Each structure stands twice: as C-alpha cells, then as structure tokens.
N, C-alpha and C positions, 0 to 999 in steps of 0.2 A: 664697866659701863662707860668710863671715859674713853677707852680705846675704841669702843664701838661707835660712839658719837663722833670721834675724830675721823674714823674711816668713812663714815657716812657723809660727813661734811666734805671730805676730800673727793669722794666720788661725785657728789653733786657739783662741785666746782669744775671737775674735769668734763662732766656731762654738758654743763653750760658752755664751756669753751668749744667742745666738739660741735654743738648745735650752732654756735656762732660762726664757726669755720664753714659749716655746710651751707648756712644762709649766704655767706660771702661768696662761696663757690657758685651757688645757684644764681645769685645776682650777676656775677661775672659772666656766666654762661648766657643769661638772658641778654645782657648788654652786647655780648659778642655775636649772638644770633641776629639781633636787631641790626647791628652794623653790617653783617654779611648780607642779609636780605636787602637792606637799604642800598648797599653798594651794588648788588646785582641788578636791582631795579633801576637804579640811576645809570648804571653802565649800559643796560639795555636801551633805555630811552636815549641816552647819549649816542649809542651806536646807530640806532634807527634814524636819528635825525642827521647823521653825517651825510654829506653829499653822495658817498658811495653806497648808501642804503636807500636809494630812491629809484623809482622807475623813470628813467630819463628818456626812453625811446620805446616805440611799439615793439621792437624786436626782442625786448626783455619779457614779452608775454608769449608763452608757449601754448599753442592750441593742440588739443588731442581729441581724436574721435571724429574729426570732420572729413567727409568725403564729397559732399555736394557744395559746401561753402568753403571758399578759400580762407586761409588763415588771415590774409590781409583784410578781407571783407569783414571778418568777425572782429578783428582789432579796431576797424574803423567805426564799429557800432558801439564801442565801449565809451561811456561818458567819463573819460579821463582827460585831465589837462597836464601835459608833461612840462616839467618834471613833477611826479606825484610821489609823496611820501608813503611808504608801505603802511605806516601806522594809520594813515587817513583813508586807506582803501577799505571799502565795505563789500566783502565778497558776496553776500546775499543780495545787495542792491545791484551789483554788476550782473549776477545771474538772472535776476528778474528783468533787468533791462534787455538783455540778450533775447530772452524768451518772448518778450513783447514786440521785438523788431524783426525777428528772423524765424524761419521754420525750424525751431529748436524745441524738442520735447523736454529735455533736461539739461541743466548746466550747473557745473560745480567749479567754484573759483577757489584756488589754493594759494596762499601767500608762501613765498620762498625767500628766505633770508640770505642764504649762501649758495650761489650768488643771488643778489636781490632781483626779484621778478615775480611773475604770476604764472601759474599753470591753470588753464581752463579746460576742463573735460566736458564735452558736449555729446548729446545724443540727438541726431537730426530727425526731422520729419520729411519724408520723401513723398512729394505729390504723385498720385497715381491716377487721379480722375478729376474731371471738372464737375463740381456740384451745381446743378442748374435747378432753380426752384420750379415748382409745379406751374404749368401754364395757367394764367389767370382766366376767369370766365370771359366770354366774348364782350360783355358790357363794360369791363374795366381793362381791356387790353391796350388801351391808349395810355395807360400809366407808364411813367419812365422806368426803364429797366434798372437793375442794380448798378451802382457806380463802378463796381469792379467785380471781376470773377472771383469765385471761391473754389479752392481745390481741396481734395480729400487725400489723406494718406491711407495706407493699407489697414490701419486700425480704426479709421473713421474720424480722425481728428481733422478739424476744419482749419484752413489757413487762407487769408486773403491774398490776392495776387501781389499786392504791394509788399508783402513780407518775403516774396520770392525774388526780389530785385537783386539780392546779394548772392544768388546762386552763381556758380561758375558759368561763364559764357557758353561753354559747349554742352551744357545740360539742356535737354529737350523736354519741354513741358508736355504732359500727357494730353492725348486727344480724346480718350474715353470719356463719355458724358454719362452722368447719372441724373435723371430727372425725377423730382419728387421732393417732398419735405423731409428734413432730417429725421423727424420722429418716425416716419414710415419705415425707413430702412436701417436706422442706426444700429439696432441690436443684431441684425443679420449681416451687416456689411462686410466685416472682416472675413467671415466664412465664404460668402458669395464671391467676394473679390478673388480670394485664393483659387476658387474653382474656375472663375472666368479667366484669370490670368494664365491658367494652364490648359485652357480649351484649345483643341486643334483648330476649330473654326473661330476666326477672329470676331470678337464682339466689339462693335463700334459705339453702341449706346445702350443704356439700361433705363428703361422707362418704368418707374415704380410708382406712378401717380395713382394707379388703381391697385390697392393691395390684394385684390382678388384676381388680378391678371398681370403678372410681371411680363413685360414685352422686351425682347432683345432685338436690337438692330444689328444684323450680322452681314457677312459677305454673301450669304445665301438668301438674304431677305429678312423680313420681320418674323420673329418667332414668339408665339403666345405660349406662356408657360403656366398660366394660372397662378394660384397662390404659391409663394415660395415655400418649399418643403424640403425634406430630406431626400427627395427624389430628383432634386435639381441636377445632381451629378449624372444621374441616369439620362435625364433629358439632354444634357450636353453630349453624352456618349452617342445617343441616337442621332443627334444633329451631325456629329462627325461622320456617321455612316451614311448620312444623306448627301454628303459632298459629291458623290458620284452622280447624283441627279443633275448636276450642273451641265453634264455632257448630253443630257436628254431634254432638259427644260431650262430655258434661260431664266436667270433670277428676275429679270424684268417682267416675266409672265406670272410670277408668283405673287399673290396678294399677301399671304402669310402662311407660315407653317404652324400647325396646331400640335403642340407637344404636351398639352395638359395631361394627357394619358400617354406616357412614353411607350407603353406597350402597344398602343394603337395610334401612331402618328398620322396626321392628315395634312395634305397640301391643298390649300385653297387657291385656285387660279383666278386671274383677273377677268379677262375679256369674256371668256365662256363660263357659264355658271356650272362649274364642275369641280369636283374634288378628286384627289388621288390618294389612295392609301398604299404607300410603298410597303414592300415586304419587310418585315422586321427580322433581320437575320440574327 
C-alpha cells in the first residue's frame, strides 16, 4: 500500500511540473506573437510615413480605361494636395469625386505600395445625343431656357455639358437631338438609339413629345412613325428604300413621310394637296 501511495504521489508531482511547463510555453508563445504582430504593424506605419511612401506628384497616379478623357485631365480633378500620404488617401471618396465632375460611370481607386502610387480604373460615359426638354406651351414660352445643355449616352444616362469640359479637345460633341421628357423615352432609348445609329438614312432629330407619334427629322424630311414599337426597324428599312425618291421629288416638297404602317408608306406633299404611295418593294 505504501508503494502504491508513493508512486501516485510521484506521478502527481510530475504531472504538475508538466502542466507548469506547458503554461510557460503558451505564455511565451503569446508574448512572441504579440511582439511579432506589434512589430509588423509598427513597421508598416513607419514605412508608410516615410517620404518614399507618399504620392509626391500626379505622375504617380496611373489611369486605366480612359479613351475620351486624358489622363492629365482626370488627375487634375482629384482632390489631392501633393505630397499626399498613402495612408490618408480615401479611395471611395476619390471615386465619388470623379463621378460627380466628369462623364464617368464607374471609378475604382487602388492603393499601390511598391512603388507608391494609385491606380484608377474608370468606365466613361460617351455622349451620343443632346437631350432637349419638351417645348413649353405658347403661354409660358417666354421663360428662360435651361442654363446649360444636357447630353445622353447610349444607355440613357444624363450628363450636363459642364461635365464634358475635360474631354479631349479633338472629341466632337454629338449633334443628334432628342426632344421630350426623360420619362417618355428613357425605357426605350438604348434600343432605339442602337437602331437609329445604324440607319442608312441619317437621323438628325428625334421628337418624342407625343408618345403616340414619334417624329424623326431626317435628310429626306420629317418621318411620322406613330407609337414606338417592335416595327421601328421595319420603318427604318422602308425609309432606306425611299432614298431613291430624292431623285424624283425634292425633300423641300415633302411635308412629311407617314410610316405608321410600314407596309403602306405615304408621302404627304406640301404645296399641292396630294399624297403619294410609293411601291413597297
């Protein structure tokens, strides 16, 4: 019995020593991890605040994805004061600032530590038409017109003319006009513009003031299309075939071309009260 008690006491003593050593090892590991993490954090802060880890000039900002806007113009719009510490740069704030000042749909700002700088990836808005509001009634036409023009891109996004000042000097603003309220044509604009932009007959103006009668101003004259529908592409195809009429009838003699029914086009003449129904080949 004495031997058993002696062995048990010895085992307990060894077990306590083993647990004590394990606690010491865990404590050492915890202290070591804290020192490593603290050292890395301190080194990072120290490195970023070094003079070599700042944006000292605009050329350290790389612009990607721009075609209409020059890199210099985009850099000039950034609210930065050089030199600028990378740690103080707020990517989301810079992206929001760019979108509010220039025709930019999307902007992503990425910090770069080696070498120090910024990379800005953008997606531009390309103006394709002038958005002109509906003509006011006669009684209020003396009101002042809008202070500046507004442009549309192919997807229907609006942009004020002031936001286009940073475009490259050789970029020509569009001359195509769209008349009407945004609510009238916004849902159909992207499809209609794609069809108009590929039309053989040049379209100069799109009058969408009356949703029941879309009117196109073309090189052949005014074209009445009725309500915009899936047959709009057929109407443009008929209009292309009517180009040969310009050798028989001067566009100045045409009051309008009625294509509400593209299967039965009608040409309304001006001076004489007559209509012509060209053959539909």
